[in-house]
C-alpha positions as CSV (number, residue, x, y, z in Angstrom):
1,M,125.1,-77.1,-3.7
2,T,122.2,-78.3,-1.6
3,V,122.6,-78.1,2.1
4,E,121.9,-81.2,4.1
5,T,118.7,-81.1,6.1
6,T,117.4,-82.9,9.1
7,P,115.9,-86.3,7.9
8,E,112.1,-86.5,8.0
9,R,110.8,-90.0,8.9
10,K,107.9,-91.4,6.9
11,E,106.0,-94.6,7.0
12,F,105.8,-96.9,4.0
13,Q,102.4,-97.3,2.3
14,A,100.7,-100.4,3.8
15,E,100.9,-102.5,0.6
16,T,104.5,-101.5,0.2
17,K,105.2,-103.0,3.7
18,Q,103.7,-106.3,2.5
19,V,105.8,-106.2,-0.7
20,L,108.9,-105.6,1.3
21,R,108.2,-108.4,3.7
22,L,107.6,-110.9,1.0
23,V,110.5,-109.8,-1.2
24,I,113.0,-109.9,1.7
25,H,111.9,-113.2,3.2
26,A,110.6,-115.2,0.2
27,L,113.1,-114.6,-2.6
28,Y,116.2,-115.8,-0.8
29,S,117.0,-118.4,-3.5
30,H,117.1,-115.8,-6.2
31,K,119.3,-113.1,-4.7
32,E,121.1,-112.1,-7.8
33,I,118.1,-110.6,-9.6
34,F,118.5,-107.4,-7.5
35,L,121.4,-106.3,-9.7
36,R,119.4,-106.8,-12.9
37,E,116.5,-104.7,-11.5
38,L,118.7,-101.8,-10.2
39,I,120.7,-101.6,-13.5
40,S,117.4,-101.7,-15.4
41,N,116.1,-98.8,-13.4
42,A,119.3,-96.9,-14.0
43,S,119.0,-97.5,-17.7
44,D,115.5,-96.1,-17.7
45,A,116.7,-93.0,-15.9
46,C,119.3,-92.5,-18.6
47,E,116.8,-93.0,-21.4
48,K,114.5,-90.4,-19.8
49,L,117.3,-87.9,-19.7
50,R,118.0,-88.4,-23.4
51,F,114.3,-87.9,-24.1
52,E,114.0,-84.7,-22.0
53,A,117.3,-83.5,-23.6
54,L,115.6,-83.4,-27.0
55,A,113.7,-80.3,-25.9
56,N,116.5,-79.0,-23.6
57,P,120.0,-80.1,-24.8
58,A,121.6,-78.4,-21.9
59,L,120.4,-81.2,-19.6
60,M,123.1,-83.5,-21.0
61,G,125.8,-81.3,-19.7
62,G,128.4,-82.7,-22.1
63,D,128.6,-86.2,-20.5
64,E,127.1,-89.3,-22.1
65,P,124.7,-91.4,-20.0
66,S,126.4,-94.4,-18.2
67,I,126.0,-96.7,-15.3
68,R,128.7,-97.4,-12.7
69,L,129.1,-100.2,-10.2
70,I,131.3,-99.4,-7.3
71,P,132.0,-102.2,-4.8
72,D,133.7,-101.2,-1.5
73,A,134.9,-104.2,0.5
74,A,136.0,-102.1,3.5
75,A,132.6,-100.4,3.9
76,G,130.7,-103.5,2.8
77,T,128.7,-101.5,0.2
78,L,127.9,-101.8,-3.4
79,T,126.9,-98.6,-5.2
80,I,124.9,-98.5,-8.5
81,K,125.3,-95.0,-9.9
82,D,123.9,-93.4,-13.0
83,N,124.0,-89.9,-14.5
84,G,120.4,-90.1,-15.8
85,I,117.5,-87.7,-15.1
86,G,117.6,-88.1,-11.3
87,M,114.7,-87.5,-8.9
88,S,113.4,-84.6,-6.9
89,R,112.3,-85.0,-3.3
90,D,108.7,-85.6,-4.2
91,E,109.6,-88.1,-6.9
92,A,111.8,-90.0,-4.4
93,I,108.8,-90.3,-2.0
94,D,106.4,-91.3,-4.8
95,N,108.8,-93.7,-6.5
96,L,110.5,-95.3,-3.5
97,G,108.0,-94.9,-0.6
98,T,104.8,-96.0,-2.2
99,I,103.5,-98.4,-4.9
100,A,100.8,-96.5,-6.6
101,R,99.9,-99.1,-9.1
102,S,96.7,-101.1,-9.5
103,G,98.6,-104.3,-9.9
104,T,100.0,-104.3,-6.4
105,K,97.3,-106.5,-4.9
106,R,97.7,-109.0,-7.7
107,F,101.5,-109.0,-7.2
108,L,101.0,-109.7,-3.5
109,E,98.6,-112.6,-4.3
110,A,101.0,-114.0,-6.9
111,L,104.0,-113.8,-4.5
112,S,102.1,-115.5,-1.7
113,G,101.8,-119.3,-1.2
114,D,103.4,-121.7,-3.7
115,A,104.7,-118.8,-5.9
116,A,106.6,-117.1,-3.0
117,K,110.0,-118.0,-4.4
118,D,109.2,-117.0,-8.0
119,A,111.7,-114.3,-8.7
120,Q,110.2,-114.0,-12.2
121,L,107.4,-111.9,-10.6
122,I,109.9,-109.2,-9.6
123,G,109.7,-106.3,-12.0
124,Q,106.4,-107.3,-13.5
125,F,104.4,-105.0,-11.2
126,G,106.9,-102.1,-10.8
127,V,108.4,-103.3,-7.6
128,G,111.9,-104.0,-8.9
129,F,113.6,-101.5,-6.6
130,Y,112.6,-103.4,-3.5
131,S,114.6,-106.4,-4.6
132,A,117.6,-104.4,-3.2
133,F,116.5,-105.5,0.3
134,I,117.1,-109.2,-0.6
135,V,120.8,-108.6,-0.1
136,A,121.0,-105.3,1.9
137,D,120.0,-104.5,5.4
138,K,120.1,-100.8,4.6
139,V,119.6,-98.9,1.3
140,I,120.6,-95.3,0.8
141,V,119.5,-93.4,-2.4
142,R,121.1,-90.1,-3.3
143,S,119.6,-88.4,-6.3
144,K,119.4,-85.0,-8.1
145,R,117.4,-83.7,-11.0
146,P,119.1,-80.9,-13.0
147,D,116.2,-78.6,-12.0
148,A,115.7,-79.6,-8.4
149,D,117.6,-79.9,-5.1
150,A,119.3,-83.1,-4.3
151,V,117.5,-85.6,-2.0
152,R,118.7,-88.4,0.3
153,W,116.4,-91.4,0.9
154,E,117.3,-94.1,3.4
155,S,115.6,-97.2,4.8
156,D,116.3,-100.6,6.4
157,G,113.1,-102.0,4.8
158,E,111.3,-102.5,8.1
159,G,108.4,-100.2,7.7
160,A,109.7,-96.6,7.5
161,Y,112.2,-94.5,5.6
162,D,114.0,-91.1,6.1
163,V,114.1,-88.4,3.5
164,A,116.2,-85.3,3.6
165,G,118.2,-82.8,1.5
166,C,121.8,-83.8,0.7
167,D,125.0,-82.3,-0.8
168,K,125.0,-84.2,-4.1
169,S,125.9,-81.8,-6.8
170,D,126.1,-84.0,-10.0
171,R,123.0,-85.1,-11.9
172,G,121.7,-88.6,-11.5
173,T,121.1,-91.3,-8.9
174,E,123.3,-93.5,-6.7
175,V,121.8,-96.5,-4.9
176,I,124.1,-97.5,-2.0
177,L,123.5,-101.0,-0.7
178,H,124.9,-101.9,2.7
179,L,125.2,-105.7,2.1
180,R,124.4,-108.2,4.7
181,A,127.3,-110.2,6.1
182,D,126.5,-113.3,4.1
183,E,126.1,-111.4,0.8
184,K,129.8,-110.3,0.2
185,E,129.9,-112.3,-3.0
186,F,128.4,-109.2,-4.7
187,L,131.5,-107.2,-3.9
188,E,133.7,-109.5,-6.0
189,D,134.7,-108.2,-9.4
190,S,134.3,-111.5,-11.2
191,R,130.8,-112.0,-9.8
192,L,129.7,-108.6,-10.9
193,R,131.1,-109.1,-14.4
194,Q,129.3,-112.4,-14.6
195,L,125.9,-111.0,-13.6
196,V,126.2,-108.0,-15.9
197,R,127.0,-110.2,-18.9
198,K,124.2,-112.5,-17.9
199,Y,121.4,-110.0,-17.4
200,S,122.5,-106.6,-18.8
201,D,124.9,-107.1,-21.7
202,H,122.2,-105.9,-24.2
203,L,122.0,-102.3,-22.8
204,G,123.0,-99.7,-25.3
205,L,125.0,-97.6,-22.7
206,P,128.2,-98.5,-20.9
207,I,128.2,-100.3,-17.5
208,V,131.5,-99.4,-15.9
209,L,133.0,-101.4,-13.0
210,E,135.1,-99.2,-10.7
211,A,137.3,-101.5,-8.7
212,S,140.9,-101.7,-7.5
213,G,141.5,-98.2,-8.7
214,K,140.6,-99.1,-12.3
215,E,137.6,-98.5,-14.5
216,E,136.4,-101.2,-16.9
217,T,133.4,-101.3,-19.2
218,I,131.9,-104.8,-18.6
219,N,129.1,-104.9,-21.2
220,R,129.1,-104.4,-24.9
221,A,127.4,-101.0,-24.7
222,Q,125.7,-101.4,-28.0
223,A,122.0,-101.2,-28.6
224,F,120.9,-104.8,-28.7
225,W,118.7,-104.6,-31.8
226,T,121.6,-103.0,-33.8
227,R,123.8,-106.0,-33.3
228,P,124.0,-108.6,-36.2
229,K,121.4,-111.4,-35.7
230,A,124.1,-114.0,-36.5
231,G,126.0,-113.1,-33.4
232,L,122.9,-113.3,-31.0
233,T,121.9,-116.4,-29.1
234,D,118.5,-117.4,-27.7
235,E,119.8,-116.5,-24.3
236,D,120.7,-113.0,-25.6
237,Y,117.1,-112.5,-26.9
238,Q,115.6,-113.8,-23.7
239,A,117.7,-111.5,-21.6
240,F,116.7,-108.4,-23.6
241,F,113.0,-109.5,-23.4
242,K,113.3,-109.4,-19.6
243,H,114.8,-105.9,-19.8
244,I,112.2,-104.3,-22.0
245,V,109.2,-105.8,-20.2
246,H,110.6,-105.5,-16.7
247,D,109.4,-109.0,-16.2
248,G,111.3,-112.2,-15.3
249,G,109.1,-114.3,-17.6
250,E,110.3,-115.7,-20.9
251,A,109.4,-115.0,-24.5
252,R,107.8,-117.8,-26.5
253,A,109.1,-116.6,-29.9
254,W,110.5,-113.4,-31.5
255,A,111.1,-111.8,-34.9
256,H,114.1,-109.4,-35.5
257,N,114.0,-107.5,-38.8
258,K,115.8,-104.6,-40.4
259,V,114.0,-102.9,-43.2
260,E,115.7,-100.6,-45.8
261,G,114.1,-98.8,-48.7
262,A,111.4,-96.1,-48.8
263,I,111.4,-96.1,-45.0
264,E,114.1,-97.5,-42.8
265,Y,113.5,-99.1,-39.4
266,T,114.5,-102.0,-37.2
267,S,111.8,-104.0,-35.4
268,L,112.1,-106.6,-32.6
269,L,108.8,-108.3,-31.7
270,Y,108.4,-110.7,-28.9
271,L,105.5,-113.1,-28.1
272,P,105.5,-113.6,-24.3
273,K,104.8,-116.9,-22.7
274,R,102.8,-115.4,-19.9
275,A,99.8,-113.0,-20.1
276,S,100.2,-109.7,-18.2
277,F,97.7,-109.1,-15.4
278,D,96.0,-106.3,-17.3
279,L,95.7,-108.1,-20.6
280,Y,91.9,-107.8,-20.8
281,D,91.8,-104.2,-19.8
282,R,91.4,-102.4,-23.1
283,E,91.7,-99.0,-21.4
284,Q,95.2,-99.9,-20.3
285,R,97.7,-98.4,-22.7
286,A,99.6,-101.1,-24.5
287,G,102.0,-101.2,-27.3
288,I,105.7,-101.4,-28.1
289,Q,108.7,-99.1,-27.4
290,L,109.5,-96.4,-30.0
291,Y,113.1,-95.3,-30.6
292,V,114.2,-92.7,-33.1
293,K,117.8,-93.0,-34.1
294,R,118.4,-95.1,-31.0
295,V,117.0,-92.4,-28.8
296,F,114.1,-93.7,-26.6
297,I,110.9,-91.7,-27.4
298,M,108.1,-93.5,-25.6
299,D,107.4,-96.8,-23.8
300,K,104.0,-97.9,-25.1
301,A,103.4,-96.5,-28.6
302,A,99.9,-97.9,-29.0
303,E,99.8,-96.4,-32.5
304,L,102.3,-99.0,-33.8
305,L,100.1,-102.1,-33.2
306,P,96.3,-102.5,-33.0
307,P,94.6,-103.4,-29.7
308,W,94.0,-107.0,-30.8
309,L,97.8,-107.5,-30.8
310,R,98.4,-105.8,-27.4
311,F,100.0,-108.9,-26.0
312,M,103.0,-108.4,-28.3
313,R,106.1,-106.8,-26.8
314,G,109.2,-105.3,-28.4
315,L,110.4,-102.1,-30.1
316,V,110.8,-100.2,-33.3
317,D,113.8,-97.9,-34.0
318,T,113.5,-95.7,-37.1
319,A,115.3,-92.7,-38.6
320,D,112.1,-91.6,-40.5
321,L,110.4,-89.8,-37.6
322,P,111.5,-86.5,-36.0
323,L,113.2,-86.8,-32.6
324,N,110.5,-84.5,-31.1
325,V,107.7,-86.8,-32.2
326,S,104.6,-86.9,-29.9
327,R,101.6,-89.2,-29.6
328,E,99.6,-86.5,-31.5
329,L,102.1,-86.6,-34.4
330,L,102.0,-90.4,-34.5
331,Q,98.3,-90.4,-35.2
332,N,97.4,-90.3,-38.9
333,N,101.1,-90.3,-39.8
334,R,101.8,-92.0,-43.1
335,T,105.2,-93.4,-42.0
336,V,103.7,-94.8,-38.8
337,E,100.8,-96.4,-40.7
338,Q,103.3,-98.1,-43.0
339,I,105.3,-99.4,-40.0
340,K,102.1,-100.5,-38.3
341,S,100.9,-102.4,-41.3
342,A,104.3,-104.2,-41.5
343,L,104.3,-105.0,-37.8
344,V,100.8,-106.5,-38.0
345,K,101.9,-108.7,-40.9
346,R,105.1,-109.7,-39.0
347,S,103.2,-110.6,-35.9
348,L,100.9,-112.8,-37.8
349,D,103.8,-114.4,-39.6
350,L,105.3,-115.2,-36.2
351,L,102.1,-116.8,-35.0
352,E,101.7,-118.8,-38.2
353,D,105.3,-120.0,-38.0
354,L,104.8,-121.1,-34.4
355,A,101.6,-122.9,-35.2
356,A,103.3,-124.8,-38.0
357,S,106.6,-125.6,-36.2
358,D,105.5,-126.2,-32.7
359,P,101.7,-126.9,-32.4
360,A,101.9,-127.7,-28.7
361,S,103.6,-124.3,-27.9
362,Y,101.0,-122.6,-30.1
363,L,98.2,-124.2,-28.1
364,E,99.7,-122.8,-24.9
365,F,99.8,-119.4,-26.6
366,W,96.1,-119.8,-27.7
367,N,95.0,-120.7,-24.1
368,S,96.6,-117.5,-22.8
369,F,96.0,-115.0,-25.6
370,G,93.4,-116.5,-28.0
371,T,90.5,-114.4,-26.7
372,V,92.4,-111.2,-27.4
373,L,93.6,-112.4,-30.9
374,K,90.0,-113.0,-31.8
375,E,89.3,-109.3,-31.5
376,G,91.1,-109.0,-34.8
377,I,88.2,-110.7,-36.5
378,I,86.0,-107.8,-35.4
379,E,88.4,-104.9,-35.8
380,E,90.5,-105.6,-38.9
381,V,88.7,-106.7,-42.0
382,G,91.9,-107.0,-44.0
383,Q,93.4,-109.6,-41.6
384,R,90.2,-111.5,-40.9
385,A,91.1,-114.5,-43.0
386,R,94.6,-114.9,-41.5
387,V,93.3,-114.6,-37.9
388,A,90.5,-117.1,-38.7
389,K,93.2,-119.6,-39.7
390,L,95.0,-119.1,-36.4
391,M,91.9,-119.8,-34.3
392,R,91.6,-123.0,-32.3
393,L,88.1,-124.3,-31.7
394,R,86.2,-126.8,-29.7
395,S,84.1,-129.2,-31.7
396,T,81.6,-132.0,-31.3
397,A,84.1,-134.2,-33.2
398,S,86.8,-133.6,-30.6
399,A,86.1,-134.5,-26.9
400,D,88.9,-132.4,-25.3
401,G,91.2,-131.3,-28.1
402,W,91.2,-128.3,-30.4
403,V,90.4,-128.2,-34.2
404,T,90.9,-125.6,-36.9
405,F,88.5,-124.3,-39.5
406,A,90.6,-126.2,-42.1
407,D,90.2,-129.4,-40.1
408,Y,86.4,-128.9,-40.0
409,V,86.1,-128.1,-43.7
410,A,88.1,-131.2,-44.6
411,R,85.6,-133.4,-42.6
412,M,82.4,-131.8,-44.0
413,K,79.9,-134.2,-45.5
414,P,79.5,-134.1,-49.3
415,D,76.0,-132.5,-49.1
416,Q,76.9,-130.1,-46.3
417,K,76.7,-126.4,-47.4
418,A,77.7,-124.6,-44.2
419,I,80.0,-124.6,-41.2
420,Y,77.7,-125.2,-38.3
421,Y,78.5,-123.6,-34.9
422,L,76.9,-123.1,-31.5
423,T,77.5,-120.4,-28.9
424,A,77.0,-121.0,-25.2
425,D,78.1,-119.8,-21.8
426,S,80.6,-122.7,-21.4
427,A,82.0,-125.6,-23.3
428,A,80.0,-128.0,-21.1
429,A,76.8,-126.1,-21.8
430,A,77.4,-126.1,-25.5
431,R,78.1,-129.9,-25.6
432,N,74.9,-130.6,-23.7
433,S,72.7,-128.2,-25.6
434,P,69.5,-129.6,-27.1
435,H,70.3,-127.8,-30.4
436,L,73.0,-130.4,-31.1
437,E,70.7,-133.4,-31.0
438,G,69.5,-133.2,-34.7
439,F,73.0,-132.4,-36.0
440,T,74.4,-135.3,-34.0
441,A,71.8,-137.6,-35.4
442,K,72.6,-136.5,-38.9
443,G,76.3,-136.9,-38.4
444,Y,77.1,-133.2,-38.7
445,E,80.1,-131.7,-36.8
446,V,79.3,-128.5,-34.9
447,L,81.9,-126.0,-33.7
448,L,81.4,-124.9,-30.1
449,F,82.0,-121.3,-29.0
450,S,82.0,-120.3,-25.3
451,D,84.0,-117.1,-24.9
452,R,81.9,-113.9,-24.4
453,I,83.5,-112.3,-27.5
454,D,82.5,-115.2,-29.7
455,E,79.0,-113.7,-30.2
456,W,80.7,-110.8,-32.0
457,V,83.2,-113.0,-33.7
458,V,80.6,-115.2,-35.5
459,N,78.6,-112.1,-36.5
460,H,81.6,-110.7,-38.3
461,L,83.1,-113.9,-39.6
462,H,80.6,-114.6,-42.4
463,E,82.6,-117.3,-44.2
464,V,85.8,-119.3,-43.9
465,E,87.5,-121.4,-46.5
466,G,84.8,-120.4,-48.9
467,K,82.1,-121.9,-46.6
468,P,79.4,-119.7,-44.9
469,L,78.9,-120.0,-41.1
470,A,75.5,-121.0,-39.8
471,S,74.2,-121.2,-36.3
472,A,72.9,-124.5,-35.1
473,A,70.5,-122.4,-32.9
474,S,69.0,-120.5,-35.9
475,A,65.6,-120.9,-37.4
476,A,67.0,-120.1,-40.8
477,D,65.4,-122.3,-43.6
478,D,68.8,-123.7,-44.8
479,V,69.7,-124.8,-41.2
480,A,66.3,-126.3,-40.6
481,A,66.4,-128.1,-44.0
482,A,69.7,-129.7,-43.3
483,I,68.4,-131.6,-40.3
484,Q,64.8,-132.1,-41.4
485,T,63.4,-135.7,-41.0
486,P,61.1,-137.5,-43.5
487,D,58.1,-137.3,-41.1
488,H,58.4,-133.6,-40.5
489,A,55.5,-132.6,-42.7
490,A,53.2,-135.1,-41.1
491,A,54.2,-134.0,-37.6
492,E,53.5,-130.3,-38.5
493,S,50.0,-131.3,-39.7
494,A,49.3,-133.3,-36.6
495,F,50.3,-130.5,-34.3
496,K,48.9,-127.5,-36.3
497,D,46.3,-126.6,-33.7
498,S,48.6,-127.2,-30.7
499,L,51.2,-124.9,-32.3
500,T,48.6,-122.1,-32.7
501,R,47.6,-122.5,-29.1
502,L,51.2,-122.5,-28.0
503,T,51.9,-119.2,-29.8
504,Q,48.8,-117.7,-28.1
505,A,49.6,-119.0,-24.6
506,L,53.2,-117.6,-24.9
507,D,52.2,-114.3,-26.5
508,G,54.9,-111.7,-25.9
509,K,57.6,-114.3,-25.1
510,I,57.9,-116.1,-28.5
511,A,57.4,-115.1,-32.1
512,S,55.8,-118.4,-33.0
513,A,55.9,-122.1,-32.3
514,R,56.8,-124.9,-34.7
515,V,57.6,-128.6,-34.9
516,S,61.4,-129.3,-34.7
517,S,63.6,-131.8,-36.5
518,R,66.6,-130.7,-34.4
519,L,65.3,-132.4,-31.2
520,T,65.6,-136.1,-30.5
521,D,65.5,-136.2,-26.7
522,S,64.6,-132.8,-25.3
523,P,60.9,-131.6,-25.4
524,A,61.6,-128.1,-26.6
525,C,64.2,-125.5,-27.5
526,L,64.4,-121.8,-28.3
527,V,65.9,-120.7,-31.6
528,A,66.7,-117.3,-33.0
529,G,64.8,-116.0,-36.0
530,E,66.5,-116.0,-39.3
531,F,67.4,-112.4,-39.0
532,G,67.4,-112.1,-35.2
533,I,70.3,-112.1,-32.8
534,S,71.1,-115.2,-30.7
535,L,69.5,-115.6,-27.3
536,R,72.9,-115.5,-25.7
537,M,73.8,-112.2,-27.4
538,A,70.4,-110.7,-26.3
539,R,71.3,-111.8,-22.7
540,I,74.7,-110.2,-22.9
541,L,73.2,-107.0,-24.2
542,K,70.6,-107.0,-21.4
543,Q,73.2,-107.5,-18.7
544,A,75.1,-104.5,-20.2
545,G,72.0,-102.4,-20.0
546,Q,71.4,-102.4,-23.7
547,P,68.1,-103.4,-25.3
548,N,67.8,-106.0,-28.0
549,P,68.6,-103.9,-31.1
550,L,66.3,-105.8,-33.3
551,G,63.5,-106.3,-30.8
552,T,62.9,-109.8,-32.1
553,L,61.5,-112.7,-30.1
554,P,62.7,-116.3,-30.2
555,I,60.9,-119.2,-31.9
556,L,59.8,-122.2,-29.7
557,E,60.5,-125.5,-31.4
558,V,58.9,-128.6,-29.9
559,N,59.8,-132.3,-30.3
560,P,56.6,-134.0,-31.6
561,K,57.8,-137.4,-30.2
562,H,58.3,-136.3,-26.6
563,P,55.6,-137.3,-24.1
564,L,55.2,-133.8,-22.8
565,V,54.6,-132.4,-26.2
566,E,52.2,-135.2,-27.2
567,R,50.2,-134.4,-24.1
568,L,49.6,-130.9,-25.5
569,K,47.1,-132.4,-28.0
570,E,45.1,-134.0,-25.2
571,I,44.6,-130.9,-23.0
572,A,41.4,-129.0,-23.6
573,D,41.5,-126.8,-20.5
574,P,43.2,-123.4,-21.4
575,G,44.7,-123.1,-17.9
576,A,46.3,-126.5,-17.9
577,F,47.5,-126.0,-21.5
578,G,49.0,-122.6,-20.5
579,D,50.8,-124.2,-17.5
580,L,52.4,-126.9,-19.7
581,A,53.2,-124.4,-22.4
582,Q,55.0,-122.2,-19.8
583,V,56.9,-125.2,-18.5
584,L,58.2,-126.1,-21.9
585,F,59.2,-122.5,-22.5
586,D,61.0,-122.2,-19.1
587,Q,62.8,-125.5,-19.7
588,A,64.0,-124.3,-23.0
589,L,65.1,-121.0,-21.5
590,L,67.1,-122.8,-18.8
591,A,68.8,-125.0,-21.4
592,E,69.9,-121.8,-23.1
593,G,71.5,-120.5,-19.8
594,G,68.7,-117.9,-19.3
595,E,67.1,-116.8,-16.1
596,L,63.5,-117.5,-15.2
597,E,61.2,-114.5,-14.4
598,D,59.5,-116.4,-11.5
599,P,61.5,-119.6,-10.4
600,A,59.0,-120.4,-7.6
601,L,56.1,-120.4,-10.1
602,F,58.1,-122.7,-12.4
603,V,58.6,-125.1,-9.5
604,R,54.9,-125.1,-8.7
605,R,54.0,-125.8,-12.3
606,V,56.4,-128.7,-12.6
607,N,55.2,-130.2,-9.3
608,K,51.6,-130.0,-10.6
609,L,52.6,-131.8,-13.8
610,I,54.3,-134.5,-11.8
611,I,51.3,-135.0,-9.6
612,D,48.9,-135.1,-12.5
613,G,51.2,-137.5,-14.3
614,L,51.2,-139.9,-11.4
615,A,47.5,-139.8,-11.2
616,D,46.7,-140.1,-15.0
617,K,47.4,-142.8,-17.6
618,P,49.7,-142.8,-19.4
619,K,52.2,-141.4,-17.0
620,I,54.2,-138.4,-18.0
621,I,58.0,-138.8,-17.9
622,L,59.8,-135.5,-17.5
623,S,63.1,-135.3,-19.3
């Protein structure tokens, strides 16, 4: 038995103080969630014990994991007790005295201001324990690991805590809440039963109420996913979702399946409504929970779903893996690969069903997770067609709404051979791009891509619905031919000498210059060569410190009907011609979202053109 020691006072971590202050003073309208969080923590401790007992069966000590609620009206306390893995002194300090998670700052931001009363945020960032201080003015934690001395942790939530050894001899943790005078409802048997059935009925271990000299199991104590689907309600599924993600948010849809045959497993997959704060961090381990014969094995088994489905939540329980399975054993395991393949298919089935049955809800999903889902186009060839059908796209035919590839193909002109698209830094930049002018004049619809990942998406998605994709900003012959005007050949002949001079004046910046049919209003634009990467992709690679892998230069296309371009034929002076050529190039570069090498020089050249235009006849009108 551990001898009690003199308490040592420690200060909370600075950010922990902020969390405590917000939790205590902001979440007063959602008091009951404290019980959900503390029971969830107790459940996790029991699952960790089961896992460690796989290697050391003696840890179980002959008693099955359980959670006990012990209200004491005379003392004004509510105790949540488990016989799980317990904590050592160092673990108590790490787990209860600090918040060592990168999401703390985001949690504080989310919990401030208008969201201050949003109890759904509790648990999302690993701060569920601190919800105890919503109802308690003092919290005592007594805990013991089987292989360590017992520890006593105590705090009033006001900035410091005491930690000392204690005389606890049995394994596990007990959290003793000294309830505030106006929180005595949480000592009532009926209230505790109601809250457990509301929030924790799904847990696969017994929650026992010790009251009035009696013991009563107040939950079903059956693993949720093993219960018949016919007996489960939407509320049941939502409650279990909150438990497995430690998040008060809701699920948008779910799929619950039991598979029997060559391999046997049960899967429960959830599509969350809200994106996690680390969704775009590909280094952050994601995945779903893995159970073997209802024994919890690991929390984020990334080997069971590919990274492009990392927004999915849920679990898999199988009898076809060993209980001592490790992450190393999961890799290149045939059973795991079969389960993973089935889960990918089931996830896409879930998304397709949602898109068909509830388009509005699916658009909400797309706005939150679409960028991540598009990674599947790049990473998984076998699912490329299915992911493409799930994509929602901006288009010149839709001012604010979304379209699908199927919508686009159904509207294609009879003579149209390709699906035209344009990538840009934003939807607004795409809609105002000079590249669209010729396509608009010809009545061709163009898809508009503005996510950073879209550059890779269109390079991997070569065709959809049997139609090839073609960039509206490409110099490819088939693209140019689609928008070519009848007077194109005559214009090329008239500007032959000027195009040669343009290529010479912009040597090292462009591959060549040519007359354009894609421009109706703008004087010039830059297009990628037929086999070159887009200008936006080149910019992204440059920002990442990577050179253009093909080393290609863009082509400058000029509008032969624009006054600035017509002026080229009149200028004999090489210096003046070079200035106008550089202005046309810089304007086209700016329209692409690029950066000028020398903005001040560009301004001087434009000012000179304006002054010369005011002095000469006919006057030059800058677009």
